[in-house]
N, CA, C and O atoms as a Tripos MOL2 file, in Angstrom:
@<TRIPOS>MOLECULE
protein
  288   287    72     0     0
PROTEIN
NO_CHARGES

@<TRIPOS>ATOM
      1 N         167.0950   37.8130   61.3820 N.3       1 MET1
      2 CA        167.5030   37.0330   60.8690 C.3       1 MET1
      3 C         167.7020   37.6350   59.4490 C.2       1 MET1
      4 O         167.6590   38.7960   59.0420 O.2       1 MET1
      5 N         167.9910   36.1570   58.6910 N.am      2 ASN2
      6 CA        169.0770   36.4620   57.4610 C.3       2 ASN2
      7 C         167.7610   35.6790   56.5030 C.2       2 ASN2
      8 O         167.3550   34.5740   56.8660 O.2       2 ASN2
      9 N         167.1590   36.3710   55.2660 N.am      3 LYS3
     10 CA        166.3670   35.7940   54.6180 C.3       3 LYS3
     11 C         167.4660   36.0410   53.1650 C.2       3 LYS3
     12 O         168.2370   36.9620   52.8920 O.2       3 LYS3
     13 N         166.9870   34.3090   52.1810 N.am      4 PRO4
     14 CA        168.0650   34.5420   51.3590 C.3       4 PRO4
     15 C         167.8650   34.9320   49.7610 C.2       4 PRO4
     16 O         168.4590   34.6380   48.7230 O.2       4 PRO4
     17 N         166.4480   35.9390   50.1840 N.am      5 ASP5
     18 CA        165.9480   36.6300   48.8380 C.3       5 ASP5
     19 C         165.3960   37.9200   48.7890 C.2       5 ASP5
     20 O         164.6510   38.4820   47.9870 O.2       5 ASP5
     21 N         166.1920   38.4140   50.3300 N.am      6 LEU6
     22 CA        166.6440   40.1160   50.4430 C.3       6 LEU6
     23 C         167.5560   40.2920   50.1250 C.2       6 LEU6
     24 O         168.3240   39.4840   49.6030 O.2       6 LEU6
     25 N         167.7670   41.6410   50.3980 N.am      7 CYS7
     26 CA        169.3490   42.1480   49.5940 C.3       7 CYS7
     27 C         169.9490   42.5900   51.4660 C.2       7 CYS7
     28 O         169.1890   43.0940   52.2930 O.2       7 CYS7
     29 N         171.0450   42.3300   51.6740 N.am      8 PRO8
     30 CA        171.4090   42.5930   52.7480 C.3       8 PRO8
     31 C         171.5160   43.9430   53.3840 C.2       8 PRO8
     32 O         171.3250   44.3170   54.5420 O.2       8 PRO8
     33 N         171.8050   44.4410   52.5130 N.am      9 ALA9
     34 CA        171.8900   46.3820   52.4560 C.3       9 ALA9
     35 C         171.0220   47.2230   52.3350 C.2       9 ALA9
     36 O         171.1630   48.4350   52.5000 O.2       9 ALA9
     37 N         169.8640   46.5390   51.9790 N.am     10 CYS10
     38 CA        168.7380   47.2750   51.9880 C.3      10 CYS10
     39 C         167.9160   47.1160   52.0670 C.2      10 CYS10
     40 O         167.1720   48.0940   52.1390 O.2      10 CYS10
     41 N         167.3310   45.7520   52.1220 N.am     11 GLY11
     42 CA        166.0280   44.9290   52.5680 C.3      11 GLY11
     43 C         165.7790   45.1600   51.0410 C.2      11 GLY11
     44 O         166.7310   45.9400   51.0620 O.2      11 GLY11
     45 N         165.5480   45.1820   50.2910 N.am     12 ALA12
     46 CA        164.6610   44.9500   49.1210 C.3      12 ALA12
     47 C         164.7780   43.6990   48.2940 C.2      12 ALA12
     48 O         165.9690   43.4510   48.1060 O.2      12 ALA12
     49 N         163.9680   42.8080   47.7240 N.am     13 ALA13
     50 CA        163.9670   41.5310   46.9260 C.3      13 ALA13
     51 C         165.1120   41.6030   45.9900 C.2      13 ALA13
     52 O         164.9770   42.4120   45.0720 O.2      13 ALA13
     53 N         166.3340   40.8450   46.0400 N.am     14 ASN14
     54 CA        167.7400   40.7890   45.3440 C.3      14 ASN14
     55 C         167.5360   40.3190   43.9830 C.2      14 ASN14
     56 O         168.2880   40.6370   43.0620 O.2      14 ASN14
     57 N         166.3230   39.4130   43.8250 N.am     15 ASP15
     58 CA        165.9330   38.9590   42.5450 C.3      15 ASP15
     59 C         167.2410   37.3830   42.1970 C.2      15 ASP15
     60 O         167.6350   36.9740   41.1050 O.2      15 ASP15
     61 N         167.4920   37.0090   43.2190 N.am     16 CYS16
     62 CA        168.3870   35.6700   43.4400 C.3      16 CYS16
     63 C         167.3620   34.4020   43.0030 C.2      16 CYS16
     64 O         166.3840   33.9030   43.5610 O.2      16 CYS16
     65 N         168.1500   34.0870   41.5710 N.am     17 SER17
     66 CA        167.3970   32.6700   41.2210 C.3      17 SER17
     67 C         167.5620   31.7590   41.8910 C.2      17 SER17
     68 O         166.8500   30.7570   41.8150 O.2      17 SER17
     69 N         168.9100   31.9350   43.0150 N.am     18 LEU18
     70 CA        168.6790   30.3170   44.1240 C.3      18 LEU18
     71 C         168.1260   30.7110   45.1710 C.2      18 LEU18
     72 O         168.1690   29.8720   46.0710 O.2      18 LEU18
     73 N         167.5000   31.8760   45.4810 N.am     19 ALA19
     74 CA        166.5210   31.8700   46.6460 C.3      19 ALA19
     75 C         165.2070   31.8330   46.5190 C.2      19 ALA19
     76 O         164.4530   32.1260   47.4470 O.2      19 ALA19
     77 N         164.7450   31.4070   45.1620 N.am     20 ASP20
     78 CA        163.8040   31.3720   44.7500 C.3      20 ASP20
     79 C         163.4620   29.7710   44.2670 C.2      20 ASP20
     80 O         164.0940   29.3070   43.3180 O.2      20 ASP20
     81 N         162.6520   29.1270   44.8180 N.am     21 PRO21
     82 CA        162.6960   27.4990   44.2030 C.3      21 PRO21
     83 C         162.0710   27.4090   43.3150 C.2      21 PRO21
     84 O         162.1120   26.2310   42.9610 O.2      21 PRO21
     85 N         161.2070   28.2170   42.4090 N.am     22 ARG22
     86 CA        160.9430   28.0980   40.9780 C.3      22 ARG22
     87 C         161.9230   28.4010   40.1010 C.2      22 ARG22
     88 O         161.6320   28.2840   38.9110 O.2      22 ARG22
     89 N         163.3080   28.8580   40.4630 N.am     23 THR23
     90 CA        164.1670   29.2650   39.9380 C.3      23 THR23
     91 C         165.3530   28.7960   39.9250 C.2      23 THR23
     92 O         166.1260   29.1590   39.0390 O.2      23 THR23
     93 N         165.7120   27.9740   40.8150 N.am     24 VAL24
     94 CA        167.0720   27.7830   41.7030 C.3      24 VAL24
     95 C         168.1910   26.9220   40.5520 C.2      24 VAL24
     96 O         169.4030   27.0830   40.4070 O.2      24 VAL24
     97 N         167.0300   25.7660   39.6810 N.am     25 ASP25
     98 CA        168.1780   25.5180   38.7910 C.3      25 ASP25
     99 C         168.2190   26.4320   37.5780 C.2      25 ASP25
    100 O         168.1420   25.9630   36.4420 O.2      25 ASP25
    101 N         168.3490   27.8170   37.8270 N.am     26 ARG26
    102 CA        169.1600   28.6670   36.8830 C.3      26 ARG26
    103 C         170.2720   29.2260   37.7290 C.2      26 ARG26
    104 O         170.3390   29.0650   38.9480 O.2      26 ARG26
    105 N         171.2920   30.0130   36.8720 N.am     27 ALA27
    106 CA        172.6370   30.9030   37.3770 C.3      27 ALA27
    107 C         171.6800   32.3610   37.7000 C.2      27 ALA27
    108 O         170.7690   32.9180   37.0870 O.2      27 ALA27
    109 N         172.3640   32.6240   38.9180 N.am     28 CYS28
    110 CA        171.8700   33.9310   39.6810 C.3      28 CYS28
    111 C         172.6180   34.7130   38.4590 C.2      28 CYS28
    112 O         173.6380   34.4620   37.8180 O.2      28 CYS28
    113 N         171.6180   35.8180   38.4190 N.am     29 TRP29
    114 CA        171.9600   37.1180   37.7810 C.3      29 TRP29
    115 C         173.2920   37.9070   38.4700 C.2      29 TRP29
    116 O         173.5240   38.9330   37.8300 O.2      29 TRP29
    117 N         174.4210   37.6700   39.8250 N.am     30 CYS30
    118 CA        175.2300   38.3380   39.8200 C.3      30 CYS30
    119 C         176.7890   37.0980   38.9640 C.2      30 CYS30
    120 O         177.9260   37.3900   38.5940 O.2      30 CYS30
    121 N         176.0590   35.8330   38.9720 N.am     31 TYR31
    122 CA        177.1650   35.2670   37.6060 C.3      31 TYR31
    123 C         177.6600   35.7090   37.1390 C.2      31 TYR31
    124 O         178.8290   35.3250   37.0850 O.2      31 TYR31
    125 N         177.1870   37.1760   36.1950 N.am     32 GLY32
    126 CA        177.4990   37.2380   34.8900 C.3      32 GLY32
    127 C         177.6540   38.5230   35.1240 C.2      32 GLY32
    128 O         177.5780   39.1620   34.0740 O.2      32 GLY32
    129 N         177.9050   39.4070   36.3880 N.am     33 VAL33
    130 CA        178.7420   40.2280   36.2470 C.3      33 VAL33
    131 C         179.8930   40.2510   37.6000 C.2      33 VAL33
    132 O         179.9880   39.4820   38.5560 O.2      33 VAL33
    133 N         180.9630   41.8740   37.1060 N.am     34 SER34
    134 CA        181.5460   41.8620   38.2390 C.3      34 SER34
    135 C         181.1290   42.7020   39.1830 C.2      34 SER34
    136 O         180.3680   43.6060   38.8410 O.2      34 SER34
    137 N         181.5080   42.5900   40.4680 N.am     35 ILE35
    138 CA        180.9250   43.8330   41.5260 C.3      35 ILE35
    139 C         182.1800   43.9620   42.2790 C.2      35 ILE35
    140 O         182.7780   43.0000   42.7620 O.2      35 ILE35
    141 N         182.5640   45.2210   42.3620 N.am     36 ASP36
    142 CA        183.3760   45.5830   43.0290 C.3      36 ASP36
    143 C         183.9050   44.8740   44.7180 C.2      36 ASP36
    144 O         183.1010   44.4780   45.5620 O.2      36 ASP36
    145 N         185.1310   44.8660   44.8460 N.am     37 PRO37
    146 CA        185.2430   43.5810   46.3810 C.3      37 PRO37
    147 C         184.6980   45.2050   47.7050 C.2      37 PRO37
    148 O         184.0390   44.8520   48.6830 O.2      37 PRO37
    149 N         184.9700   46.4730   47.6030 N.am     38 ALA38
    150 CA        184.8920   47.1820   47.6950 C.3      38 ALA38
    151 C         183.4360   47.2130   48.2980 C.2      38 ALA38
    152 O         183.1030   47.2760   49.4820 O.2      38 ALA38
    153 N         182.6580   47.1510   47.1620 N.am     39 VAL39
    154 CA        181.1160   46.7190   48.1170 C.3      39 VAL39
    155 C         180.9870   45.8300   48.5640 C.2      39 VAL39
    156 O         179.8880   45.5850   49.0620 O.2      39 VAL39
    157 N         181.7760   45.1130   48.6090 N.am     40 LEU40
    158 CA        181.2610   43.6350   49.5720 C.3      40 LEU40
    159 C         181.7570   43.8780   50.7480 C.2      40 LEU40
    160 O         180.9110   43.9210   51.6410 O.2      40 LEU40
    161 N         183.3970   44.1410   51.2180 N.am     41 GLN41
    162 CA        183.8920   44.9050   51.9150 C.3      41 GLN41
    163 C         182.8790   46.0920   53.1760 C.2      41 GLN41
    164 O         182.8030   46.1560   54.4030 O.2      41 GLN41
    165 N         182.3070   46.8030   52.1050 N.am     42 ALA42
    166 CA        181.3620   47.3660   52.8360 C.3      42 ALA42
    167 C         180.2570   47.2330   53.5330 C.2      42 ALA42
    168 O         179.6780   48.1420   54.1290 O.2      42 ALA42
    169 N         179.8810   45.9020   53.4670 N.am     43 LEU43
    170 CA        178.3190   45.5800   54.4320 C.3      43 LEU43
    171 C         179.4680   44.5220   54.9650 C.2      43 LEU43
    172 O         180.4760   43.9690   54.5230 O.2      43 LEU43
    173 N         178.3280   44.6070   56.7770 N.am     44 PRO44
    174 CA        178.8120   44.2380   58.2990 C.3      44 PRO44
    175 C         179.4480   42.9480   57.8300 C.2      44 PRO44
    176 O         179.1930   42.4480   56.7350 O.2      44 PRO44
    177 N         180.0530   42.5770   58.4660 N.am     45 ALA45
    178 CA        181.2610   41.3000   58.8540 C.3      45 ALA45
    179 C         179.9000   40.2410   58.9520 C.2      45 ALA45
    180 O         179.8250   39.3480   58.1080 O.2      45 ALA45
    181 N         178.9290   40.3530   59.9080 N.am     46 GLU46
    182 CA        177.9540   39.4520   59.7970 C.3      46 GLU46
    183 C         177.0260   39.1180   58.9440 C.2      46 GLU46
    184 O         176.3230   38.1080   58.9360 O.2      46 GLU46
    185 N         177.0630   40.4110   57.8960 N.am     47 LEU47
    186 CA        176.0890   39.9210   56.6560 C.3      47 LEU47
    187 C         176.6940   39.6350   55.6600 C.2      47 LEU47
    188 O         175.9690   39.4400   54.6850 O.2      47 LEU47
    189 N         178.0240   39.5020   55.4610 N.am     48 ARG48
    190 CA        178.5550   38.8710   54.3060 C.3      48 ARG48
    191 C         178.3560   37.3940   53.6810 C.2      48 ARG48
    192 O         178.7600   36.6310   54.5580 O.2      48 ARG48
    193 N         177.9560   36.6980   52.6600 N.am     49 ASP49
    194 CA        177.9150   35.7850   52.4340 C.3      49 ASP49
    195 C         176.8380   35.1140   52.8730 C.2      49 ASP49
    196 O         176.7960   33.8990   53.0710 O.2      49 ASP49
    197 N         175.8970   35.9450   53.0410 N.am     50 LYS50
    198 CA        174.8750   35.3910   53.6320 C.3      50 LYS50
    199 C         173.2450   35.0090   52.2830 C.2      50 LYS50
    200 O         172.3840   34.1290   52.2840 O.2      50 LYS50
    201 N         173.5700   36.3760   51.1950 N.am     51 SER51
    202 CA        172.0260   36.5940   50.1160 C.3      51 SER51
    203 C         173.0430   37.4620   49.5260 C.2      51 SER51
    204 O         174.0990   37.9400   49.9400 O.2      51 SER51
    205 N         172.4200   37.5140   48.4750 N.am     52 CYS52
    206 CA        172.7740   37.6880   47.1430 C.3      52 CYS52
    207 C         172.5380   39.7430   47.5330 C.2      52 CYS52
    208 O         171.7260   40.0950   48.3890 O.2      52 CYS52
    209 N         173.0730   40.3990   47.0350 N.am     53 LEU53
    210 CA        173.1400   42.2440   47.1670 C.3      53 LEU53
    211 C         171.9420   42.4930   46.0380 C.2      53 LEU53
    212 O         172.2950   41.9280   45.0030 O.2      53 LEU53
    213 N         171.1910   42.8690   45.9420 N.am     54 CYS54
    214 CA        170.1680   43.5430   44.7810 C.3      54 CYS54
    215 C         171.3500   44.2390   44.0820 C.2      54 CYS54
    216 O         172.4100   44.6260   44.5740 O.2      54 CYS54
    217 N         170.7650   44.3240   42.4060 N.am     55 PRO55
    218 CA        171.2160   45.0590   41.5780 C.3      55 PRO55
    219 C         172.0780   46.2640   41.8000 C.2      55 PRO55
    220 O         173.2650   46.3690   41.4910 O.2      55 PRO55
    221 N         170.9830   47.5520   42.6340 N.am     56 ALA56
    222 CA        171.6320   48.4070   43.1080 C.3      56 ALA56
    223 C         172.4070   48.6430   43.8240 C.2      56 ALA56
    224 O         173.2880   49.4590   43.5510 O.2      56 ALA56
    225 N         172.3360   47.9390   45.1140 N.am     57 CYS57
    226 CA        173.2680   47.9920   46.1100 C.3      57 CYS57
    227 C         174.5120   47.0570   45.7740 C.2      57 CYS57
    228 O         175.4310   47.0270   46.5920 O.2      57 CYS57
    229 N         174.5950   46.2350   44.5260 N.am     58 ALA58
    230 CA        175.8580   46.1940   44.1010 C.3      58 ALA58
    231 C         176.1270   47.0210   43.4220 C.2      58 ALA58
    232 O         177.2420   47.4400   43.7300 O.2      58 ALA58
    233 N         175.8620   47.3500   42.9040 N.am     59 GLN59
    234 CA        175.9190   48.8600   41.7390 C.3      59 GLN59
    235 C         176.6740   48.1560   40.3740 C.2      59 GLN59
    236 O         177.7830   48.4200   39.9090 O.2      59 GLN59
    237 N         175.8610   47.3610   39.9990 N.am     60 VAL60
    238 CA        175.7770   46.6950   38.7030 C.3      60 VAL60
    239 C         174.9470   46.6730   37.7120 C.2      60 VAL60
    240 O         174.9750   45.8550   36.7930 O.2      60 VAL60
    241 N         173.9220   47.8520   37.8920 N.am     61 GLU61
    242 CA        172.6900   48.0000   37.0680 C.3      61 GLU61
    243 C         173.0490   48.1050   35.4800 C.2      61 GLU61
    244 O         172.3820   47.6480   34.5520 O.2      61 GLU61
    245 N         174.0300   48.6810   35.4250 N.am     62 MET62
    246 CA        174.5260   48.9370   34.0850 C.3      62 MET62
    247 C         175.2140   47.9850   33.1600 C.2      62 MET62
    248 O         175.0790   47.9580   31.9370 O.2      62 MET62
    249 N         176.1140   47.0570   34.0300 N.am     63 GLN63
    250 CA        175.8700   46.1770   33.5730 C.3      63 GLN63
    251 C         175.1510   45.1520   33.3070 C.2      63 GLN63
    252 O         175.7440   44.4500   32.4880 O.2      63 GLN63
    253 N         174.2310   44.7570   33.5810 N.am     64 LEU64
    254 CA        173.1290   44.0900   33.8090 C.3      64 LEU64
    255 C         171.9540   43.9520   32.5480 C.2      64 LEU64
    256 O         171.3620   42.9750   32.0880 O.2      64 LEU64
    257 N         171.9000   46.1220   32.0710 N.am     65 GLN65
    258 CA        171.4660   46.7410   30.8800 C.3      65 GLN65
    259 C         172.3730   46.1770   29.8070 C.2      65 GLN65
    260 O         172.1980   45.8610   28.6300 O.2      65 GLN65
    261 N         173.1620   46.1660   30.4410 N.am     66 ALA66
    262 CA        174.1660   45.8080   28.8600 C.3      66 ALA66
    263 C         174.4090   44.5170   28.2760 C.2      66 ALA66
    264 O         174.7110   44.2850   27.1060 O.2      66 ALA66
    265 N         174.2300   43.6250   29.3080 N.am     67 ALA67
    266 CA        174.1430   42.5360   28.5650 C.3      67 ALA67
    267 C         172.8750   41.9540   28.8600 C.2      67 ALA67
    268 O         173.0200   40.7640   29.1380 O.2      67 ALA67
    269 N         171.5540   42.3750   28.9120 N.am     68 ALA68
    270 CA        170.1180   42.2630   28.9010 C.3      68 ALA68
    271 C         169.9480   41.1310   29.5170 C.2      68 ALA68
    272 O         169.2530   40.1940   29.1240 O.2      68 ALA68
    273 N         170.6660   41.1980   30.6310 N.am     69 TRP69
    274 CA        170.0440   39.8120   31.9850 C.3      69 TRP69
    275 C         168.6490   40.1370   32.4160 C.2      69 TRP69
    276 O         168.1690   41.2130   32.7690 O.2      69 TRP69
    277 N         168.1900   39.1180   32.3170 N.am     70 PRO70
    278 CA        166.2110   39.1080   32.3000 C.3      70 PRO70
    279 C         166.2960   39.1210   34.1780 C.2      70 PRO70
    280 O         166.6400   38.1390   34.8360 O.2      70 PRO70
    281 N         165.9620   40.2400   34.6670 N.am     71 ILE71
    282 CA        165.5260   40.1840   36.3050 C.3      71 ILE71
    283 C         164.6080   39.8440   36.5210 C.2      71 ILE71
    284 O         163.9000   40.6570   35.9270 O.2      71 ILE71
    285 N         163.8390   39.0230   37.0830 N.am     72 THR72
    286 CA        162.6150   38.2200   37.5540 C.3      72 THR72
    287 C         161.8820   38.8050   38.6770 C.2      72 THR72
    288 O         160.8860   38.2380   39.1270 O.2      72 THR72
@<TRIPOS>BOND
     1     1     2 1
     2     2     3 1
     3     3     4 2
     4     3     5 am
     5     5     6 1
     6     6     7 1
     7     7     8 2
     8     7     9 am
     9     9    10 1
    10    10    11 1
    11    11    12 2
    12    11    13 am
    13    13    14 1
    14    14    15 1
    15    15    16 2
    16    15    17 am
    17    17    18 1
    18    18    19 1
    19    19    20 2
    20    19    21 am
    21    21    22 1
    22    22    23 1
    23    23    24 2
    24    23    25 am
    25    25    26 1
    26    26    27 1
    27    27    28 2
    28    27    29 am
    29    29    30 1
    30    30    31 1
    31    31    32 2
    32    31    33 am
    33    33    34 1
    34    34    35 1
    35    35    36 2
    36    35    37 am
    37    37    38 1
    38    38    39 1
    39    39    40 2
    40    39    41 am
    41    41    42 1
    42    42    43 1
    43    43    44 2
    44    43    45 am
    45    45    46 1
    46    46    47 1
    47    47    48 2
    48    47    49 am
    49    49    50 1
    50    50    51 1
    51    51    52 2
    52    51    53 am
    53    53    54 1
    54    54    55 1
    55    55    56 2
    56    55    57 am
    57    57    58 1
    58    58    59 1
    59    59    60 2
    60    59    61 am
    61    61    62 1
    62    62    63 1
    63    63    64 2
    64    63    65 am
    65    65    66 1
    66    66    67 1
    67    67    68 2
    68    67    69 am
    69    69    70 1
    70    70    71 1
    71    71    72 2
    72    71    73 am
    73    73    74 1
    74    74    75 1
    75    75    76 2
    76    75    77 am
    77    77    78 1
    78    78    79 1
    79    79    80 2
    80    79    81 am
    81    81    82 1
    82    82    83 1
    83    83    84 2
    84    83    85 am
    85    85    86 1
    86    86    87 1
    87    87    88 2
    88    87    89 am
    89    89    90 1
    90    90    91 1
    91    91    92 2
    92    91    93 am
    93    93    94 1
    94    94    95 1
    95    95    96 2
    96    95    97 am
    97    97    98 1
    98    98    99 1
    99    99   100 2
   100    99   101 am
   101   101   102 1
   102   102   103 1
   103   103   104 2
   104   103   105 am
   105   105   106 1
   106   106   107 1
   107   107   108 2
   108   107   109 am
   109   109   110 1
   110   110   111 1
   111   111   112 2
   112   111   113 am
   113   113   114 1
   114   114   115 1
   115   115   116 2
   116   115   117 am
   117   117   118 1
   118   118   119 1
   119   119   120 2
   120   119   121 am
   121   121   122 1
   122   122   123 1
   123   123   124 2
   124   123   125 am
   125   125   126 1
   126   126   127 1
   127   127   128 2
   128   127   129 am
   129   129   130 1
   130   130   131 1
   131   131   132 2
   132   131   133 am
   133   133   134 1
   134   134   135 1
   135   135   136 2
   136   135   137 am
   137   137   138 1
   138   138   139 1
   139   139   140 2
   140   139   141 am
   141   141   142 1
   142   142   143 1
   143   143   144 2
   144   143   145 am
   145   145   146 1
   146   146   147 1
   147   147   148 2
   148   147   149 am
   149   149   150 1
   150   150   151 1
   151   151   152 2
   152   151   153 am
   153   153   154 1
   154   154   155 1
   155   155   156 2
   156   155   157 am
   157   157   158 1
   158   158   159 1
   159   159   160 2
   160   159   161 am
   161   161   162 1
   162   162   163 1
   163   163   164 2
   164   163   165 am
   165   165   166 1
   166   166   167 1
   167   167   168 2
   168   167   169 am
   169   169   170 1
   170   170   171 1
   171   171   172 2
   172   171   173 am
   173   173   174 1
   174   174   175 1
   175   175   176 2
   176   175   177 am
   177   177   178 1
   178   178   179 1
   179   179   180 2
   180   179   181 am
   181   181   182 1
   182   182   183 1
   183   183   184 2
   184   183   185 am
   185   185   186 1
   186   186   187 1
   187   187   188 2
   188   187   189 am
   189   189   190 1
   190   190   191 1
   191   191   192 2
   192   191   193 am
   193   193   194 1
   194   194   195 1
   195   195   196 2
   196   195   197 am
   197   197   198 1
   198   198   199 1
   199   199   200 2
   200   199   201 am
   201   201   202 1
   202   202   203 1
   203   203   204 2
   204   203   205 am
   205   205   206 1
   206   206   207 1
   207   207   208 2
   208   207   209 am
   209   209   210 1
   210   210   211 1
   211   211   212 2
   212   211   213 am
   213   213   214 1
   214   214   215 1
   215   215   216 2
   216   215   217 am
   217   217   218 1
   218   218   219 1
   219   219   220 2
   220   219   221 am
   221   221   222 1
   222   222   223 1
   223   223   224 2
   224   223   225 am
   225   225   226 1
   226   226   227 1
   227   227   228 2
   228   227   229 am
   229   229   230 1
   230   230   231 1
   231   231   232 2
   232   231   233 am
   233   233   234 1
   234   234   235 1
   235   235   236 2
   236   235   237 am
   237   237   238 1
   238   238   239 1
   239   239   240 2
   240   239   241 am
   241   241   242 1
   242   242   243 1
   243   243   244 2
   244   243   245 am
   245   245   246 1
   246   246   247 1
   247   247   248 2
   248   247   249 am
   249   249   250 1
   250   250   251 1
   251   251   252 2
   252   251   253 am
   253   253   254 1
   254   254   255 1
   255   255   256 2
   256   255   257 am
   257   257   258 1
   258   258   259 1
   259   259   260 2
   260   259   261 am
   261   261   262 1
   262   262   263 1
   263   263   264 2
   264   263   265 am
   265   265   266 1
   266   266   267 1
   267   267   268 2
   268   267   269 am
   269   269   270 1
   270   270   271 1
   271   271   272 2
   272   271   273 am
   273   273   274 1
   274   274   275 1
   275   275   276 2
   276   275   277 am
   277   277   278 1
   278   278   279 1
   279   279   280 2
   280   279   281 am
   281   281   282 1
   282   282   283 1
   283   283   284 2
   284   283   285 am
   285   285   286 1
   286   286   287 1
   287   287   288 2
@<TRIPOS>SUBSTRUCTURE
     1 MET1         2 RESIDUE 1 A MET
     2 ASN2         6 RESIDUE 1 A ASN
     3 LYS3        10 RESIDUE 1 A LYS
     4 PRO4        14 RESIDUE 1 A PRO
     5 ASP5        18 RESIDUE 1 A ASP
     6 LEU6        22 RESIDUE 1 A LEU
     7 CYS7        26 RESIDUE 1 A CYS
     8 PRO8        30 RESIDUE 1 A PRO
     9 ALA9        34 RESIDUE 1 A ALA
    10 CYS10       38 RESIDUE 1 A CYS
    11 GLY11       42 RESIDUE 1 A GLY
    12 ALA12       46 RESIDUE 1 A ALA
    13 ALA13       50 RESIDUE 1 A ALA
    14 ASN14       54 RESIDUE 1 A ASN
    15 ASP15       58 RESIDUE 1 A ASP
    16 CYS16       62 RESIDUE 1 A CYS
    17 SER17       66 RESIDUE 1 A SER
    18 LEU18       70 RESIDUE 1 A LEU
    19 ALA19       74 RESIDUE 1 A ALA
    20 ASP20       78 RESIDUE 1 A ASP
    21 PRO21       82 RESIDUE 1 A PRO
    22 ARG22       86 RESIDUE 1 A ARG
    23 THR23       90 RESIDUE 1 A THR
    24 VAL24       94 RESIDUE 1 A VAL
    25 ASP25       98 RESIDUE 1 A ASP
    26 ARG26      102 RESIDUE 1 A ARG
    27 ALA27      106 RESIDUE 1 A ALA
    28 CYS28      110 RESIDUE 1 A CYS
    29 TRP29      114 RESIDUE 1 A TRP
    30 CYS30      118 RESIDUE 1 A CYS
    31 TYR31      122 RESIDUE 1 A TYR
    32 GLY32      126 RESIDUE 1 A GLY
    33 VAL33      130 RESIDUE 1 A VAL
    34 SER34      134 RESIDUE 1 A SER
    35 ILE35      138 RESIDUE 1 A ILE
    36 ASP36      142 RESIDUE 1 A ASP
    37 PRO37      146 RESIDUE 1 A PRO
    38 ALA38      150 RESIDUE 1 A ALA
    39 VAL39      154 RESIDUE 1 A VAL
    40 LEU40      158 RESIDUE 1 A LEU
    41 GLN41      162 RESIDUE 1 A GLN
    42 ALA42      166 RESIDUE 1 A ALA
    43 LEU43      170 RESIDUE 1 A LEU
    44 PRO44      174 RESIDUE 1 A PRO
    45 ALA45      178 RESIDUE 1 A ALA
    46 GLU46      182 RESIDUE 1 A GLU
    47 LEU47      186 RESIDUE 1 A LEU
    48 ARG48      190 RESIDUE 1 A ARG
    49 ASP49      194 RESIDUE 1 A ASP
    50 LYS50      198 RESIDUE 1 A LYS
    51 SER51      202 RESIDUE 1 A SER
    52 CYS52      206 RESIDUE 1 A CYS
    53 LEU53      210 RESIDUE 1 A LEU
    54 CYS54      214 RESIDUE 1 A CYS
    55 PRO55      218 RESIDUE 1 A PRO
    56 ALA56      222 RESIDUE 1 A ALA
    57 CYS57      226 RESIDUE 1 A CYS
    58 ALA58      230 RESIDUE 1 A ALA
    59 GLN59      234 RESIDUE 1 A GLN
    60 VAL60      238 RESIDUE 1 A VAL
    61 GLU61      242 RESIDUE 1 A GLU
    62 MET62      246 RESIDUE 1 A MET
    63 GLN63      250 RESIDUE 1 A GLN
    64 LEU64      254 RESIDUE 1 A LEU
    65 GLN65      258 RESIDUE 1 A GLN
    66 ALA66      262 RESIDUE 1 A ALA
    67 ALA67      266 RESIDUE 1 A ALA
    68 ALA68      270 RESIDUE 1 A ALA
    69 TRP69      274 RESIDUE 1 A TRP
    70 PRO70      278 RESIDUE 1 A PRO
    71 ILE71      282 RESIDUE 1 A ILE
    72 THR72      286 RESIDUE 1 A THR
């Protein structure tokens, strides 16, 4: 079962603002980073485009730190 607030790769919280009713009106952290397409292609097809990866699995933690993006 897909849970939009969990990372499809590791099952941890993905910090997706769109999956949280309290922050659904805010842009997700993933809008401000560049995720390597190879990372997305590594997911099984049935898990793609269902929910956000977490920053660690998306391999964008350094980009978020550089931009000082608030992770909730």
